[in-house]
C-alpha positions in Angstrom: 134.2 -65.8 -126.3 134.0 -69.5 -127.4 134.4 -70.1 -131.1 133.9 -73.1 -133.3 135.7 -73.1 -136.6 133.4 -75.1 -139.0 135.0 -78.2 -140.5 132.3 -77.9 -143.2 131.8 -74.1 -143.9 128.4 -73.0 -145.1 128.1 -70.9 -148.2 124.9 -68.8 -148.7 125.1 -66.7 -151.9 128.4 -65.0 -151.8 128.8 -65.3 -148.1 130.8 -68.2 -146.5 130.4 -68.9 -142.8 133.5 -70.7 -141.5 133.3 -69.9 -137.8 130.6 -69.5 -135.2 131.3 -67.3 -132.3 129.3 -67.8 -129.1 128.6 -65.2 -126.3 130.5 -65.9 -123.1 127.3 -66.5 -121.2 123.7 -67.5 -121.7 120.6 -65.6 -120.5 117.2 -66.6 -119.4 115.9 -65.5 -122.7 118.2 -68.1 -124.4 116.3 -70.8 -122.5 113.2 -69.8 -124.4 114.6 -72.0 -127.2 113.3 -74.9 -125.2 109.8 -73.7 -125.8 110.3 -74.7 -129.5 109.3 -78.1 -130.9 111.4 -81.2 -130.5 114.9 -81.6 -129.1 116.8 -80.9 -132.4 114.7 -77.8 -133.1 115.4 -76.6 -129.5 119.1 -77.0 -130.0 119.0 -75.2 -133.3 117.3 -72.2 -131.7 119.6 -72.3 -128.7 122.7 -72.2 -130.9 121.2 -69.5 -133.0 120.5 -67.4 -129.9 124.0 -67.9 -128.5 125.7 -67.1 -131.8 123.4 -64.4 -133.2 123.0 -66.6 -136.3 119.6 -67.3 -138.0 118.1 -70.7 -137.1 117.8 -71.4 -140.8 121.6 -71.2 -141.1 122.2 -73.3 -138.0 120.0 -75.9 -139.6 122.4 -76.2 -142.5 125.4 -77.1 -140.3 127.1 -80.4 -141.0 126.1 -82.9 -138.3 129.6 -82.9 -136.8 129.7 -79.2 -136.6 126.2 -79.2 -135.1 127.2 -81.6 -132.4 130.3 -79.6 -131.6 128.2 -76.4 -131.3 125.7 -78.3 -129.2 128.5 -79.2 -126.7 129.6 -75.5 -126.5 125.9 -74.5 -125.9 125.5 -77.1 -123.2 128.6 -75.8 -121.4 127.1 -72.3 -121.5 123.8 -73.3 -120.0 124.9 -75.9 -117.4 124.6 -74.9 -113.7 127.7 -73.3 -112.2 129.6 -75.4 -109.7 128.9 -74.2 -106.2 131.2 -74.3 -103.3 128.9 -75.5 -100.5 131.0 -73.5 -97.9 130.1 -70.2 -99.7 126.4 -70.7 -99.9 124.4 -68.2 -97.8 121.3 -70.0 -96.6 120.1 -67.5 -94.0 
C-alpha cells in the first residue's frame, strides 16, 4: 500500500492527518474523478478516491504534498507495461 507522509500535516479540529495511505490499485470508478471540473479538481477527487479521504481535506494539502500525492496517483492509473510476446491477439 503506497503511503505519503505529509511534510505539512493537516489539522482539522482535534484530528491531525500526517500520512495519506493509497490503495494498491485504481478502479474504473476512480477514473470518474476525471468527469469533474478542471485538472486540479480532477486530481483532488482522484487522490480522495484512492486514499478514502474527503476531497475537502485533499484540497487543504500543501502544494508540495499535493504534487507528491499526484505522482503516486498517476503511477496507480498509468497503463501496465505489456510484454508484446505475451499478448493474445487471436
